ROTORSE-577627 format. One line per 10 residues: number of its first residue (from 1); their letters; for each residue x, y, z of C-alpha. Coordinates in pm, 1 decimal. Each point is the difference from the previous one (the first is absolute). Example, Ala and Ser with C-alpha at 12.3 -4.5 7.8 and 13.67 -1.06 7.14 Angstrom:
BEGIN
1	AS	1230.0,-450.0,780.0 ~ 137.0,344.0,-66.0
% end
This chain:
BEGIN
1	XXXXXXXXXX	164.2,-537.4,-858.4 ~ -190.3,28.9,329.5 ~ -331.5,-122.2,2.1 ~ -51.5,-94.5,362.8 ~ 128.5,94.7,353.1 ~ -132.2,-16.9,334.5 ~ -21.1,221.7,303.2 ~ -103.6,-98.1,358.5 ~ 138.6,64.2,338.0 ~ -22.0,278.5,285.4
11	XXXXXXXXXX	-38.3,334.8,-140.2 ~ 275.4,105.4,269.0 ~ 244.7,-176.8,-226.2 ~ -91.0,193.3,-300.6 ~ 28.5,338.0,166.1 ~ 301.0,-71.3,155.2 ~ 175.7,-125.8,-312.4 ~ -116.3,280.9,-230.6 ~ -41.8,285.4,262.0 ~ -380.7,45.3,-0.9
21	XXXXXXXXXX	-91.2,197.6,317.6 ~ -400.3,6.6,-75.0 ~ -173.0,-319.4,135.4 ~ -87.2,-274.9,-328.0 ~ -180.2,-307.7,1.8 ~ -53.3,-246.5,-276.7 ~ -173.5,-334.1,-69.9 ~ 271.7,-279.7,-32.9 ~ 49.6,-74.8,-350.8 ~ 173.0,-306.6,-109.1
31	XXXXXXXXXX	-57.9,25.4,-404.5 ~ -46.4,323.9,-111.1 ~ -56.8,50.0,-335.3 ~ -67.6,247.9,-262.0 ~ -278.4,250.2,18.5 ~ 3.4,-49.9,400.2 ~ 24.5,295.3,219.1 ~ 265.0,-0.1,233.6 ~ 233.7,224.9,199.8 ~ 296.3,172.7,-160.2
41	XXXXXXXXXX	219.9,253.5,163.1 ~ 59.7,378.8,-133.7 ~ 204.3,310.5,74.2 ~ -225.6,262.0,209.2 ~ 37.5,340.8,79.5 ~ 261.9,98.7,241.4 ~ 206.9,-312.5,-68.6 ~ -208.7,-243.1,116.8 ~ -111.6,-308.5,-114.6 ~ -361.2,-113.1,-53.1
51	XXXXXXXXXX	-216.9,-344.2,-96.0 ~ -261.3,57.4,-219.5 ~ -212.2,-273.2,-177.4 ~ 36.4,-50.3,-398.8 ~ -109.1,-228.9,-250.4 ~ 269.2,-250.7,-151.9 ~ -34.2,58.1,-374.3 ~ 97.7,360.3,-127.2 ~ -258.6,224.8,-144.9 ~ 110.5,234.0,-246.8
61	XXXXXXXXXX	-98.9,374.4,27.5 ~ -187.4,126.3,-191.5 ~ -222.8,-291.3,-72.5 ~ 74.7,-122.2,-368.2 ~ -260.9,94.5,-267.2 ~ 2.3,-314.6,-183.8 ~ 47.1,-369.5,67.6 ~ 55.6,-198.2,300.8 ~ 185.3,188.3,271.0 ~ 296.0,-162.8,107.3
71	XXXXXXXXXX	83.3,-87.5,375.7 ~ 354.9,-79.3,1.3 ~ 64.7,-185.0,363.5 ~ 389.3,10.8,-91.4 ~ 201.6,266.2,-193.1 ~ 401.7,-124.2,-84.1 ~ 265.7,201.0,185.4 ~ 219.3,10.4,-305.3 ~ -263.7,193.8,-228.5 ~ -293.9,163.7,242.9
81	XXXXXXXXXX	222.2,344.6,23.3 ~ -84.3,39.7,-364.4 ~ -345.4,-135.4,-38.4 ~ -308.6,241.5,-31.9 ~ -198.4,-235.6,244.1 ~ 275.0,-0.3,237.5 ~ 241.7,286.1,-34.4 ~ -183.9,279.9,233.1 ~ -14.6,-253.4,325.4 ~ 297.2,-127.1,-68.0
91	XXXXXXXXXX	156.8,342.7,44.2 ~ -260.6,160.7,250.0 ~ -219.9,-251.7,160.2 ~ 183.2,-295.8,120.0 ~ -122.6,-203.2,272.7 ~ 101.1,-318.3,237.0 ~ -238.4,-299.8,-40.0 ~ 49.5,-204.3,324.8 ~ 8.4,-381.1,-10.3 ~ 125.3,-301.9,214.4
101	XXXXXXXXXX	92.7,-133.0,-337.5 ~ -109.1,-103.3,-356.4 ~ -94.5,-290.5,-186.3 ~ 171.2,-132.1,-296.4 ~ -13.0,-313.6,-248.6 ~ 289.7,-203.4,-70.7 ~ -53.1,-192.9,-327.9 ~ 83.2,-375.6,14.6 ~ -41.6,-259.8,-287.8 ~ -373.6,-109.7,68.3
111	XXXXXXXXXX	-178.9,316.2,232.6 ~ 175.0,326.0,184.8 ~ 38.5,-11.7,375.1 ~ -99.4,322.3,190.0 ~ 268.9,140.2,247.8 ~ -35.6,285.4,282.4 ~ 289.4,222.2,-53.8 ~ 39.3,219.6,344.2 ~ 276.8,149.4,244.6 ~ 214.4,-288.3,201.7
121	XXXXXXXXXX	-215.1,-131.6,258.5 ~ -309.6,206.9,-121.2 ~ 109.3,258.0,296.2 ~ -31.6,316.5,-187.8 ~ -186.7,123.2,-292.0 ~ 64.0,88.4,-370.9 ~ -70.3,306.9,-140.2 ~ -38.1,-24.0,-349.8 ~ 60.4,321.9,-235.7 ~ -331.4,102.9,-140.5
131	XXXXXXXXXX	-166.8,294.8,-240.3 ~ -315.1,128.6,120.6 ~ -265.1,194.3,-189.9 ~ -303.6,215.6,76.5 ~ -297.9,62.9,-202.5 ~ -309.9,204.6,80.3 ~ -286.9,-202.7,120.5 ~ -357.4,104.2,79.9 ~ 60.8,18.7,385.8 ~ 404.3,-20.0,80.7
141	XXXXXXXXXX	304.8,-57.2,-230.1 ~ 50.9,-374.1,-133.3 ~ 317.1,-87.5,70.1 ~ 161.0,-316.2,-155.6 ~ 364.9,-111.3,-29.3 ~ 250.0,-229.2,-204.4 ~ 311.4,-206.1,139.8 ~ 308.9,64.0,-153.4 ~ 192.1,-334.6,-98.4 ~ 355.7,-58.9,-64.1
151	XXXXXXXXXX	242.8,-283.0,-111.9 ~ 4.7,-264.9,254.0 ~ 298.6,-4.4,238.2 ~ 204.3,-295.7,63.3 ~ -276.8,-126.5,277.7 ~ -295.9,38.9,-273.6 ~ 154.1,-99.8,-306.7 ~ -4.4,-370.2,74.8 ~ -407.4,68.4,16.7 ~ -78.8,287.2,-260.5
161	XXXXXXXXXX	187.7,206.0,-174.2 ~ -182.6,292.9,133.5 ~ -108.5,157.1,303.4 ~ -122.9,302.4,173.6 ~ 232.0,283.7,88.9 ~ 65.0,-8.4,374.4 ~ 120.2,316.0,156.7 ~ 234.3,-18.9,313.0 ~ -104.1,165.1,263.9 ~ 298.0,212.4,33.2
171	XXXXXXXXXX	-123.4,121.9,-343.2 ~ -338.2,63.5,93.0 ~ 20.0,384.9,55.1 ~ 115.2,89.5,-353.2 ~ -187.6,-270.4,-184.7 ~ -310.6,185.6,145.6 ~ 88.1,371.7,-11.4 ~ -190.0,152.1,-311.5 ~ 332.4,268.2,-17.6 ~ 213.8,-317.5,-151.6
181	XXXXXXXXXX	-45.7,-11.6,-350.3 ~ 363.8,-130.2,-103.2 ~ -129.9,-294.9,-203.1 ~ 388.6,-194.8,3.1 ~ 3.0,47.0,398.7 ~ -347.6,-134.8,25.8 ~ 94.4,-302.9,-229.2 ~ 283.9,-13.6,235.4 ~ -191.8,-17.6,327.3 ~ -255.2,-230.9,-153.5
191	XXXXXXXXXX	296.0,-270.9,-82.5 ~ 216.3,-1.9,321.2 ~ -205.7,-224.9,238.6 ~ 225.4,-304.8,141.1 ~ -88.8,-333.0,-165.5 ~ 68.3,-137.3,347.9 ~ -276.3,191.2,154.8 ~ -241.7,-238.7,-207.4 ~ -114.3,-331.6,64.4 ~ -247.2,-280.8,-192.3
201	XXXXXXXXXX	-174.2,-314.6,62.0 ~ -287.3,-168.8,-187.6 ~ -331.2,17.0,101.6 ~ -340.8,-148.4,-46.4 ~ -128.3,44.7,-375.2 ~ -293.1,115.5,160.9 ~ 117.3,317.8,-50.2 ~ -51.0,1.1,-359.3 ~ -373.6,78.3,86.8 ~ -65.3,369.5,74.2
211	XXXXXXXXXX	-256.9,-47.6,257.7 ~ 193.2,-247.2,209.9 ~ 108.2,149.7,308.3 ~ 136.1,-134.4,343.6 ~ 355.2,-42.7,179.8 ~ 10.5,-284.9,-158.3 ~ 116.6,159.0,-331.0 ~ 354.6,94.1,97.2 ~ 63.4,-345.2,189.0 ~ 309.8,-153.2,-156.4
221	XXXXXXXX	-50.3,-360.0,-136.5 ~ 250.2,-232.2,-151.5 ~ 8.7,46.3,-426.7 ~ -205.3,-282.0,-133.6 ~ 336.9,-177.5,-84.9 ~ 127.4,-32.8,355.3 ~ -345.9,-108.1,110.1 ~ -53.2,-369.3,127.6
% end
């Protein structure tokens, strides 16, 4: 499960890490929640990469005729390639979702403690593996995405059993290439992220409110058992 993440800091860091050549600015978001519109990175013509805005929560295409439309924010890596809702995007429309880190809640005996999980020292960004969908809109296509999840590695497992797929920088090109359709290869790429490139620490429970924002949300705190 990945239900909250953060993206803030200078746009130059995003351009450098992901090889984006165009200028792009965004508002700092310390508590990105489902249904919000945020930047994702996709392959463009000529081997370039570009940033586009997309809504978090995948819209199927075409619109279902009956019933409430599902808008999944996550898709399981283990099954996405075979599910009708995700199959086409998994093969041909993969994206990277830039993030400074993500939040996960560790269940305790009486309550849940949120943790912020990020690259060590917060000096780089994660590139989550995502799936992008397009739907015709009245003026322009509506873009939406889901974040792939996988079994937690040894750095995240003490907090939660699932985690977002994190694509290592050396695999960005293959992940984004729509000509790469080998499911086994893509799954292998999605499971190669080094657990040592992850750190986690407890943060304030205020992050549980989707309207909460600000750098205090990503500030480490003492776990309840260690507080004086």
